[in-house]
VMD Tcl script that draws the C-alpha trace (Angstrom):
set ca {
  {11.26 -29.43 -0.27}
  {11.46 -30.53 3.68}
  {9.21 -26.86 5.21}
  {9.30 -25.67 8.66}
  {6.43 -23.59 9.44}
  {6.02 -21.96 12.86}
  {3.18 -20.61 14.82}
  {0.02 -23.69 13.87}
  {-2.52 -19.96 14.21}
  {-4.50 -19.82 10.79}
  {-2.06 -19.51 8.82}
  {-0.12 -21.89 10.46}
  {-2.01 -24.83 10.09}
  {-3.44 -23.94 6.94}
  {0.13 -23.97 4.96}
  {1.06 -27.22 7.06}
  {-2.02 -28.92 5.35}
  {-1.32 -27.40 2.20}
  {1.71 -27.69 1.11}
  {2.35 -31.34 2.44}
  {-0.89 -31.75 0.10}
  {1.59 -30.88 -2.14}
  {3.99 -33.20 -1.28}
  {6.67 -31.16 0.61}
  {7.91 -32.79 3.58}
  {6.44 -30.11 7.27}
  {7.72 -30.07 10.48}
  {4.77 -27.68 11.74}
  {6.52 -26.04 15.23}
  {4.40 -24.67 17.91}
  {5.22 -24.09 22.05}
  {1.69 -25.06 22.53}
  {1.53 -28.44 23.61}
  {-2.48 -28.50 22.46}
  {-1.98 -28.29 18.83}
  {0.84 -30.24 18.93}
  {-1.60 -33.13 19.61}
  {-3.96 -32.61 17.63}
  {-1.55 -32.34 14.77}
  {-0.72 -35.44 14.99}
  {-3.75 -36.86 15.70}
  {-4.76 -35.58 12.66}
  {-6.52 -32.98 13.69}
  {-6.60 -29.33 12.59}
  {-6.42 -26.21 15.42}
  {-8.50 -24.58 13.47}
  {-11.92 -24.76 11.78}
  {-12.47 -24.29 7.87}
  {-13.70 -25.93 5.41}
  {-12.37 -28.95 4.81}
  {-9.03 -28.69 6.89}
  {-9.73 -31.30 9.18}
  {-10.10 -33.99 6.17}
  {-6.92 -32.64 5.08}
  {-5.51 -32.81 8.27}
  {-6.42 -36.20 8.49}
  {-4.83 -36.67 5.02}
  {-1.68 -35.23 5.04}
  {-0.77 -36.15 8.69}
  {-1.71 -40.04 7.63}
  {1.06 -39.50 4.79}
  {3.44 -39.35 6.92}
  {4.95 -35.76 5.01}
  {4.08 -33.77 8.11}
  {5.14 -33.85 11.83}
  {5.36 -31.77 14.85}
  {7.25 -30.50 17.31}
  {8.75 -27.39 19.52}
  {12.13 -28.36 19.70}
  {13.50 -24.74 17.46}
  {16.98 -26.39 16.24}
  {15.45 -29.55 15.25}
  {13.20 -27.72 13.32}
  {15.82 -25.62 11.45}
  {18.12 -28.50 11.57}
  {16.16 -30.74 9.75}
  {14.31 -28.21 7.04}
  {16.31 -25.95 4.52}
  {12.78 -23.08 4.44}
  {11.52 -22.16 7.05}
  {8.06 -19.69 6.69}
  {7.12 -17.82 10.84}
  {3.23 -17.59 10.96}
  {3.45 -16.54 14.52}
  {0.82 -13.90 16.14}
  {1.67 -9.99 15.76}
  {-1.70 -9.06 18.35}
  {-2.14 -5.53 19.33}
  {-1.10 -3.71 22.19}
  {-3.90 -1.77 24.28}
  {-2.26 1.39 22.45}
  {-3.16 0.44 19.42}
  {0.88 -0.60 19.12}
  {1.58 -4.19 17.37}
  {3.77 -6.46 19.86}
  {6.41 -8.06 17.83}
  {7.30 -10.67 21.58}
  {7.00 -13.92 19.77}
  {8.65 -12.33 16.70}
  {11.47 -11.32 18.55}
  {11.46 -14.59 20.99}
  {11.38 -16.65 17.46}
  {13.79 -14.88 15.41}
  {16.51 -15.52 18.52}
  {15.51 -19.17 18.87}
  {16.34 -19.34 14.76}
  {19.23 -17.85 14.95}
  {20.82 -19.98 17.79}
  {19.57 -22.45 15.46}
  {21.40 -21.15 11.98}
  {24.18 -21.02 13.67}
  {24.20 -24.42 15.18}
  {23.05 -25.84 11.71}
  {25.93 -24.47 9.32}
  {24.23 -24.63 6.32}
  {21.88 -22.11 4.43}
  {18.45 -21.16 5.28}
  {15.59 -19.94 3.58}
  {13.74 -18.06 6.51}
  {10.18 -16.46 5.34}
  {8.47 -14.00 7.24}
  {4.81 -14.51 7.09}
  {3.89 -12.92 9.90}
  {2.23 -8.82 9.79}
  {4.31 -6.70 10.45}
  {4.85 -2.53 10.39}
  {7.15 -2.16 6.81}
  {10.96 -2.03 7.72}
  {10.01 -5.31 10.28}
  {12.04 -6.98 8.70}
  {14.65 -5.21 8.06}
  {15.46 -3.31 10.96}
  {14.59 -5.56 14.19}
  {14.62 -9.53 12.28}
  {17.30 -9.02 10.38}
  {19.91 -7.63 12.39}
  {18.69 -9.90 15.56}
  {18.87 -13.52 13.17}
  {22.59 -11.33 12.22}
  {23.66 -11.38 15.88}
  {22.22 -14.43 17.45}
  {23.94 -16.34 14.57}
  {26.89 -14.70 14.08}
  {26.09 -15.10 9.91}
  {24.92 -12.65 7.01}
  {22.02 -12.44 5.39}
  {21.73 -12.82 1.74}
  {25.45 -15.04 1.87}
  {24.79 -17.58 4.80}
  {21.23 -17.22 4.37}
  {17.82 -16.01 2.84}
  {15.38 -13.64 4.36}
  {12.11 -12.27 2.53}
  {9.02 -11.30 3.62}
  {5.81 -12.87 2.06}
  {2.66 -10.96 2.56}
  {-0.66 -13.80 3.04}
  {-4.30 -13.31 1.59}
  {-6.40 -16.16 3.43}
  {-9.70 -15.42 4.06}
  {-10.88 -17.47 7.16}
  {-13.40 -19.54 6.18}
  {-12.18 -19.97 2.69}
  {-8.91 -19.78 3.16}
  {-7.48 -22.94 1.51}
  {-9.59 -21.88 -1.90}
  {-7.50 -19.01 -1.15}
  {-4.20 -21.02 -0.42}
  {-5.09 -22.53 -4.26}
  {-6.59 -19.65 -6.54}
  {-4.45 -16.80 -4.64}
  {-4.72 -13.19 -6.37}
  {-1.22 -13.00 -6.72}
  {2.35 -14.52 -4.63}
  {4.92 -11.19 -4.18}
  {7.73 -11.76 -2.09}
  {9.42 -9.16 -0.86}
  {13.26 -9.42 -1.08}
  {16.55 -9.55 -2.72}
  {18.35 -12.91 -2.57}
  {17.70 -14.23 -5.80}
  {18.30 -17.82 -4.08}
  {15.44 -17.75 -1.55}
  {13.42 -15.89 -4.72}
  {14.32 -19.36 -6.40}
  {14.02 -21.68 -4.21}
  {10.06 -20.01 -3.25}
  {9.26 -20.35 -6.87}
  {9.44 -24.03 -6.67}
  {7.14 -23.87 -3.90}
  {4.43 -21.72 -5.01}
  {5.21 -20.99 -8.55}
  {2.90 -23.47 -9.93}
  {-0.02 -21.74 -8.25}
  {-2.87 -20.38 -10.76}
  {-1.49 -16.35 -10.56}
  {0.99 -13.65 -10.73}
  {4.91 -14.89 -9.51}
  {6.00 -10.74 -8.34}
  {9.03 -9.80 -6.74}
  {9.39 -6.46 -4.68}
  {11.77 -5.13 -1.79}
  {10.56 -6.15 1.49}
  {9.00 -2.70 3.01}
  {7.07 -2.58 -0.16}
  {5.56 -6.37 0.31}
  {5.48 -6.08 4.67}
  {3.18 -2.13 3.44}
  {0.96 -4.15 0.25}
  {-0.74 -6.70 3.46}
  {-1.50 -3.40 5.30}
  {-2.83 -1.31 2.04}
  {-4.90 -4.02 1.09}
  {-6.76 -4.99 4.75}
  {-7.40 -0.95 5.27}
  {-8.68 -1.18 1.32}
  {-10.95 -4.05 2.47}
  {-11.97 -2.46 5.66}
  {-12.95 0.31 3.25}
  {-15.10 -0.85 0.51}
  {-16.86 -2.87 3.20}
  {-17.88 0.18 5.39}
  {-17.95 2.04 1.81}
  {-20.59 -0.39 0.90}
  {-22.61 0.35 4.33}
  {-23.01 3.87 4.37}
  {-24.15 3.90 1.08}
  {-26.62 1.39 2.57}
  {-28.09 3.54 4.77}
  {-28.53 6.77 2.57}
  {-30.49 4.17 0.32}
  {-32.76 3.08 2.51}
  {-33.10 6.61 4.01}
  {-34.47 7.22 0.67}
  {-35.99 4.28 -0.43}
  {-33.85 3.00 -2.33}
  {-32.50 -0.78 -3.34}
  {-28.84 -0.36 -2.13}
  {-27.48 -3.57 -3.50}
  {-28.76 -2.47 -6.78}
  {-27.43 0.26 -6.61}
  {-23.37 -1.07 -5.71}
  {-24.59 -4.40 -8.69}
  {-24.49 -1.46 -10.47}
  {-21.89 0.34 -8.94}
  {-19.40 -2.81 -9.94}
  {-20.52 -3.49 -13.41}
  {-18.23 -0.16 -13.86}
  {-14.87 -2.11 -14.13}
  {-12.70 0.91 -16.55}
  {-13.53 3.97 -13.06}
  {-14.78 1.72 -10.27}
  {-13.40 -1.41 -9.59}
  {-10.10 -0.54 -11.99}
  {-6.69 0.26 -11.05}
  {-8.40 4.20 -11.83}
  {-8.12 6.61 -9.51}
  {-5.71 4.36 -6.84}
  {-2.55 5.75 -8.00}
  {-1.08 8.31 -5.39}
  {-1.20 11.82 -6.87}
  {-2.95 14.88 -5.82}
  {-6.13 15.57 -4.06}
  {-8.66 15.97 -6.04}
  {-11.51 18.66 -7.59}
  {-12.76 19.56 -10.71}
  {-17.35 20.92 -10.94}
  {-18.48 16.75 -9.73}
  {-16.75 14.87 -6.86}
  {-16.63 18.06 -4.56}
  {-20.14 19.17 -5.27}
  {-21.43 15.43 -4.69}
  {-19.66 14.76 -1.94}
  {-21.27 17.86 0.04}
  {-24.72 16.93 -1.34}
  {-24.26 12.93 -0.37}
  {-23.84 14.68 3.15}
  {-26.34 16.98 2.73}
  {-28.76 14.82 1.93}
  {-27.09 12.08 5.35}
  {-27.90 15.06 7.55}
  {-31.50 15.95 6.60}
  {-32.15 11.75 7.29}
  {-30.59 11.78 10.29}
  {-27.79 9.20 8.81}
  {-24.20 9.43 10.06}
  {-21.87 8.32 7.63}
  {-18.02 8.66 9.07}
  {-16.31 7.42 6.31}
  {-17.85 9.57 3.20}
  {-17.58 12.73 5.87}
  {-14.07 12.04 5.86}
  {-13.44 12.36 2.45}
  {-13.05 15.97 1.74}
  {-11.52 17.07 4.85}
  {-8.64 13.89 3.90}
  {-8.22 16.01 0.90}
  {-8.45 18.94 2.35}
  {-5.30 17.75 4.61}
  {-3.53 16.60 1.15}
  {-3.26 20.30 0.04}
  {-2.23 21.23 3.58}
  {0.69 18.60 3.41}
  {1.62 20.22 -0.16}
  {1.39 23.81 1.29}
  {3.40 22.89 3.83}
  {6.76 21.15 2.77}
  {6.74 23.79 -0.01}
  {6.99 26.46 3.34}
  {9.01 24.59 4.97}
  {11.60 25.22 2.13}
  {12.15 28.95 3.69}
  {8.83 30.89 1.59}
  {11.31 30.32 -1.72}
  {9.87 31.42 -5.09}
  {7.37 29.07 -7.07}
  {6.90 28.22 -10.21}
  {3.35 26.50 -10.81}
  {2.70 24.41 -13.61}
  {-0.76 24.05 -14.11}
  {-4.41 26.07 -12.51}
  {-7.50 23.62 -13.88}
  {-8.17 21.03 -11.56}
  {-7.55 18.55 -14.02}
  {-4.92 18.46 -17.32}
  {-6.31 18.98 -20.47}
  {-8.86 21.74 -19.43}
  {-9.52 24.74 -18.38}
  {-11.99 23.87 -15.65}
  {-10.89 25.91 -12.47}
  {-13.65 25.20 -10.14}
  {-12.60 23.43 -6.75}
  {-9.57 22.79 -8.69}
  {-6.65 21.84 -5.95}
  {-3.46 24.10 -7.95}
  {-5.90 27.13 -7.34}
  {-6.06 26.66 -4.25}
  {-2.09 25.73 -3.39}
  {-1.71 28.88 -4.93}
  {-3.96 31.08 -2.92}
  {-2.53 29.83 0.00}
  {0.91 30.36 -0.78}
  {0.26 34.19 -2.14}
  {-1.24 34.35 1.25}
  {1.98 33.50 2.83}
  {3.73 35.89 1.02}
  {5.29 33.29 -1.23}
  {6.38 34.64 -4.91}
  {4.15 33.09 -7.44}
  {4.60 32.58 -10.87}
  {1.59 30.53 -12.66}
  {1.81 28.35 -16.32}
  {-1.27 26.43 -17.54}
  {-1.24 25.74 -21.56}
  {-4.87 25.45 -21.52}
  {-6.23 28.34 -18.84}
  {-6.40 31.59 -21.22}
  {-7.94 34.39 -18.56}
  {-8.99 36.11 -21.45}
  {-11.45 33.60 -22.37}
  {-12.57 32.22 -18.94}
  {-16.53 32.95 -19.08}
  {-19.72 32.08 -16.12}
  {-18.95 29.05 -13.39}
  {-15.34 29.89 -13.67}
  {-14.68 33.48 -14.14}
  {-16.51 33.85 -11.00}
  {-14.63 31.41 -8.74}
  {-10.89 32.89 -10.05}
  {-12.00 36.09 -9.60}
  {-13.28 35.27 -6.08}
  {-10.01 32.69 -5.53}
  {-7.41 34.79 -6.85}
  {-8.71 38.36 -7.95}
  {-4.61 39.18 -8.78}
  {-3.60 36.02 -11.25}
  {-3.21 38.12 -14.23}
  {-0.16 39.56 -13.40}
  {1.35 35.56 -12.09}
  {0.54 33.82 -15.97}
  {3.02 33.34 -18.71}
  {2.61 32.56 -21.67}
  {5.32 29.53 -21.66}
  {7.57 27.00 -19.26}
  {10.73 28.39 -19.81}
  {9.57 31.72 -18.72}
  {7.66 29.98 -15.81}
  {10.64 28.49 -14.47}
  {12.78 30.69 -14.70}
  {14.44 31.58 -11.67}
  {12.34 30.17 -9.63}
  {13.84 27.75 -6.36}
  {10.40 25.47 -6.49}
  {8.95 24.11 -9.83}
  {5.46 22.32 -8.79}
  {4.83 19.86 -11.74}
  {0.75 19.97 -10.82}
  {-0.20 18.71 -14.61}
  {1.53 16.69 -17.50}
  {1.57 16.36 -20.71}
  {3.02 15.59 -24.31}
  {6.42 17.16 -24.40}
  {6.29 17.94 -20.52}
  {9.27 16.26 -19.83}
  {11.23 17.39 -22.63}
  {11.01 21.35 -21.20}
  {12.07 20.12 -17.84}
  {14.87 19.15 -19.03}
  {15.58 21.78 -20.71}
  {14.47 24.34 -18.53}
  {15.55 23.04 -15.29}
  {18.65 23.95 -13.44}
  {20.41 21.73 -10.94}
  {20.01 24.77 -8.18}
  {16.23 24.48 -8.59}
  {14.24 21.42 -6.07}
  {10.76 19.86 -8.74}
  {8.13 19.14 -6.18}
  {6.22 16.32 -8.59}
  {2.15 15.70 -7.56}
  {1.71 14.04 -11.43}
  {4.57 10.71 -10.50}
  {6.34 12.29 -13.94}
  {8.27 9.54 -16.09}
  {11.36 9.43 -16.20}
  {12.30 11.53 -13.48}
  {15.90 10.67 -12.95}
  {16.90 12.50 -15.91}
  {15.38 16.02 -14.56}
  {18.06 19.10 -12.87}
  {18.17 19.62 -9.70}
  {16.37 18.23 -6.19}
  {13.45 15.71 -6.89}
  {10.53 15.18 -4.17}
  {7.31 13.72 -4.63}
  {4.05 14.89 -3.13}
  {3.37 12.12 -1.07}
  {6.34 8.93 -2.49}
}
mol new
graphics top color blue
foreach p $ca { graphics top sphere $p radius 0.5 }
foreach p [lrange $ca 0 end-1] q [lrange $ca 1 end] { graphics top cylinder $p $q radius 0.2 }
display resetview
């Protein structure tokens, strides 16, 4: 395939070498004459294991040429990757200067070309940028229509500096954000042979995925370092702790808990976090990430309560009270906190939890509920149908077998379902639907 790459920084230079190695004819485009001279002489502008040898090899093969002429690069190729920088402004916002300048030039080149072309944005950009900024600017400057005269995609890159050739050849997955089937087919030809899943999704999802991945990497590094400092203060081998932690691929290094939902609670997580923070405080170990967890959890609860109150203090039916479906454990239950806050704001509330029988509560559970909501007995109802009848808002805080069927039979078109659990088949529910963080 004939491919042009705009921006010969880290991603662009490595992609150029790897694509040419795989047999494609590649045109590298940049405004920096030094980078163009380096590549044309068989040298890479980046430092990377194996990149100098690979660049010399592909330039020598005749499959690589470089230019500063955007129009010529578009004219002579059928697929383009935008890999220009999007650096931070002083206030933390993203500078799109290079993206905008190049987009306008590419649009003009498309107008002159008159043949179908696929453009893939690989620069990390804020969600909405491709649809709301790049696409309109391309259409305006070219006079053409996206999806008809040219294809437009976003493809996040997951290349780590120092191992980017290995990462290119063995990616975790290839993610393409677009609805353009012609563009997908072209990119499948290029990246389909790689030993990884080829995934298509929406443009906005692909844009957000890049930020989510990098934030998660930063979180993991910081978490491991904070655990390391705490372990050091206790004379514990932190590397052994983390080695064993990573051996758990069912709960720790796994999709477990990595699904947007409601706040955590129960008798373990809040208690052990508090204990860990106390250990750090006593030993003068500062742990900002760990310290933020409980505060972030409270913000998530407040977010849900505020959304309900914004509806004008409606009558509310809450399905679920314990911290987790299938248990009667009310200790540190975020749903109890929600109930407590709504009652405090004068919101009429009815509650149903098939696992909670107030007459059987004993010990810590009994003391907790008597402290948090001493008059809860008047709000508890025995059936879902009775609980939701006449309520303006129905909070689904737990899930169990048959719940969807009961909701479809009991709800009306006038009610709003506020989902905390990511209900399946929610499109079939009567009334208005909203998710707690989706």
